[in-house]
Steps between C-alpha positions, in 0.01 A plus 500: 500500500275801571429536127434128478254511790301791355543405134147368447222757472197458723265405363681318225215569255310828496302454179131592516270199524146426393215526749361151551183398683433143607263300717601370842615178334715684247268478198565790265211745463676765293812708452595848381821540297805663662577867440787417260268299275635163615289212621709451812321347799619574855765255618365150542472347847625159389626322191291197397690172525457408134632831375782489757610156378486614139691822549772334703541221245518748214694792649700395805522136608758587766288780647488358852877424500665823383550832680371723220712388204609168350871501396471175306204620296663836438824336378314262270297789357809710431674211321192424283450868412867541400487190279179617334620856460173629648290465809328162480464427868473693822648390825287716728329356801144594595649729764707682237196531278308661786782756533501560123124555501537749786781684312303527178647707222863408574720392207591130483877524561744288697537785748124506547517123547756551774273753679208258470714225650591714803140617554377142461711386791368793702142402413569142607620627839193718555217283363397137514497281192120504502495881510739512202275263306199718577686807376587324175149365448353845566728705274604271215381615153257272317462682168327819398403703804449193718724488809495235771369145503167593661406728213646262240285212623185709457608659173601181321284233663218683677592328826661579831852358549388226740267362229771459233584158363857374456489593132373849573754553779780387267380739229517793740838389637671527160349838405726734707803349322413692182168682554537734201554213256287219634153547646156355432388576147855551369782255414283208607744233382788640706274538802370144463854357476612690809197391699534134403875503571425627850232235551758238391739634763228473767440139395872420522516659845201285604304814581217371279420145387482375144120523478504861614774570249306348210185688593691825546677500163166430331350825633479784253656841551289808571421693183368833623486695822203460737306792640540548872188441710293815548258360755471820705642788293340782697619354828849487347477871416375576851782313675766637263440845648639393839703188419663581169757245386414247770358150507176518699300210630138608514189371675331432164346157447616422145223253421229737624662794318491313168137399555399857586690625194295259290172618654595863436588418141168325441290778650705764319414342164133553583533846656700644212190456282353782710826696462604427859874436495643492852462271799679424827469213748659466845481195729610517866539236768321650800688304764850588378411809290711353221420597142419175319416643158578840348356579157559869440328523162331305223701375200409808299726709273708817524214710365301408813771544765590133541799591719293696754479317832132552584541337843691807616297757301251727672145456369153606612404267785138462390305328778792312653509723811135441592572195721732717710221749573256220575746339745588837657140591578424158646818514701394830659149375576343735242364237264363147527562239230148489354379843612291680239679793340348760271519458124306794357584787261766702681669836458767598753664841456443482127633143472249249359613139539336237280479125516650313207157389374353847574216350706403547864400248764361747751654312790738205482684289763856626543655161424292475183598853400865393533443178306321692223759780514235771519650848484226709659490307833883509511510878450227561758676273751829682441332833566347353815832352616705808417716553192801632692472224757501230233784665307710505817438130559614414147854604597530168683494312169788696340337529158772701326289666231247615761698813580254792506277646768137413569387830347679417176309174458166591651234235538603350166790343691286193567389447138829538311593864552840393635787304349665182622703223344447126490797436728367716784140386468601132510724580796202659677268204438778263611533701822127464568515124441822471702333678793234229507753217471726632774205575729400134479855364531609718792206458738327823402805725467609727219835588342611861494640494143228307323482724192865448411653498151492169308839345427656405167842373609528136609635454849361825634257474786219746542490682834146497635609691810409409853188341643254738657143506624442826315378459142730638227218676312176300510394225734476138388123500541444795266736352239331160518155653452634707209643190336170319555327777304767492228463123466147557371597728211333376182753286316571515125280324250529124529590503870178641644402176677835460673345449845335177389827324414728342758806580289425872484755745632393727786654837434433855618530713190425845370473644154553860398435707188629852464316793343488472122577126507874566514591250771357160586603346833443169674674414827427189704626354826475147631653378825835439327520711188422842355450537126477843340410580138500831313387536138484807278715713274824644633433828319169540688266446207165366619309230315134392504431182699829535686384431857634320801230233480510440123875531440710460815291251699530213247878534512491509881312172528707327233811587702336401831425160350873450441569527874457233768156514660478690828263464791287800591611731781406378848244708687677740745254444785704703750448816292129445433184501706159345434211743483134504405477662158187632335425268209372787285739787569821337620513734803497378855149364555246738651186405686294473180753300292503139398858409581770239461837446665813600313863581567595868504821685601528560872450876468196441280296445813495877553319573171141624516207259478291470187345841412269363232254291697205669668182377659198614302132473587248359254123473502328164514523459122876551501465735202529837674710659765312644795567678824314586815324789326293259293528150647479341840832365622333173582400437137831600341736248344860577595760389244875569463574654158821544304502861375778658295530876442299604192789536254657170603162327491431636150797307355504214749154369411589481130752227582331349807151383414430405861541858624168623638420869498321641802121474477322837476320655797130447514325817389342565838831497683717797594821475295820439695814682395715266297749563224328380183686649206845610387662659196658275238597799286635755562737436787542760769685828424578374154551692175281382214571581135200533268558252216508610139384292204673462166290787371650733764169543686517481879304204632324447831663344805305221671456518879431169669406373848435163662184457711424209729143508371529578128124533450501810721464830310802732523493875431808673357613860554797706381561806719136480625371484141284193439623299198297178508380186674613136460360162600656153489804618299637806675702669225456868413660659190581869556702773327576772756719800428869481589568576864433359848152354556314331785315182400209408730290182482187447710293181506130486565562379856694812587855362479737764367847483345726786388822514299709794381677473162691724261394492134769565238498507122 
């Protein structure tokens, strides 16, 4: 009795199984073959009614009446086999067949039959009839390396078991009887006879009606195996690492996944003409943090790393971190949304950032600098904010590839000097959007775990933590203003006039292009969804024209258009304050500013007032500046004037035709001290290499300044040695000896400027 009780192994089957991923509704997305080379799905949860009726009618009509074996059937089988002199019929029940499948490799002897009989009764005592049917359906052979009805349905009909017709269910039911001799594509006549004989039995049992029978026998047999769906192959590889051999229901939306796959395929056909071979797309639901679509790579080939999951691969972040700096500075009250920031030639500790188009705006509103993804303002703002301070704050976003110190990255951190992956960047943008949503839904409260990991497994619930008044990283007001700036990023060709159409999608989005055109990014967030796109070559080869705007953005908006439309984020009034803002500079309005009301972060009220407006005094003609040394106060015209520093003004007026330079002083007036010029080249404490031509001769280096009044004559000196004078265009070619030199410029009004440089050959 003790042996009998413990006679069945637990588990009964220990064969390795395939890893299977499905949707929440059970739709197959893909599968990876079992370690032993068999297509064996994990045990099925239930046996479809049609297949159950067929298998019982064909194999064991007394299944629900016996206790593991059928003496009558066994006796009849023995008699028929003796008369025929060979085995022509088996008398095994489904329960006995389950035991035989579990004891694979055993010889077919009467003693083995006796053991199977004993173990069958033990199985009947320990498992329900439905459990025994599930075991049989999961482990029965169906020809070749196909095991189990779930896999057989896909392999032979391209369908899940619950979609099978009566004819298809009957075909599968007769296969385990002789899987090595009869299977689709082989011995078709025998297979057809067996199937039709089973359908006849079902008709006689009144399981099906005559019309169903006639239609069923008219169906053709499958001729060749079907390929399994490979809707999300890289997700399958990702989940296999932790859930090998299991059936996993994922959060993937199958319809959306197929549509995104199609978009990726279409764009890939175009991009490959430029020898760009890899692409990844990730779609998240912000409210649940579920992954709705996971495309790890384009449908490329082995020569171009088609199996690499780019979503998890570390790549240069390009400009995708800029919104975080913008939000951080506003959150701390160190920047206002439209405040002018400097965009001039810059050298910081030997590092020379450049804008993508290699132009300069002089001064540009911060929100416009973000929308245009200008590098120089971003680098200067990072230096102002503090590199170490910003690097420390990035820990909150858990960007795995961002693992080095601030000193390692330097100021290039903000323009692609660091690495991140699409998963973490989409998670970060989803956290920003989620902060806004929760702030609105919870009466101006935050959640402590807003920047949590997205989920891939259906049924899991994301833990946003507890409600708190303290912001997780940035306040809702700063995030909302950042998203407002990102909404105005120039859209791809064909969608430029999006604001004029009611059906247009409002989305906060950011592009990024890494150095050498190796990585093209586009990440966008609406109220409900985040879509992230990466395009490039997995081996790091850069390609001309590979940019976030030209390459990744079109894919982003094609995917966004597949999603339900979302409303824009509500304004978080409790984390904003209205203030008078200078219409010209974007600073808090000073006494001389024309102003307008605008929302700013609460701490923004502590920023300094506009430094660029000053009250100047003009003579009666309005053409010249005057002062009390040459004009009576009573006859002066007093006018507020917008004045940028010389270097900023030099570039600013080239793109802003309405910028008015300061009028000159009238000749009879005593000059007031006022900064009027600045160096364009060289930058301070900079090393300058004398250029050499193709003929090997050392050429001159060109010194250059900006002057608020270009017509003023400027005198140039090197180490107190006069080298020339300029007017209107203040550029001076020189060829000093190698070494450290002091450059001095003096204008005819007495303004002086000095700069020390080191000349190298």
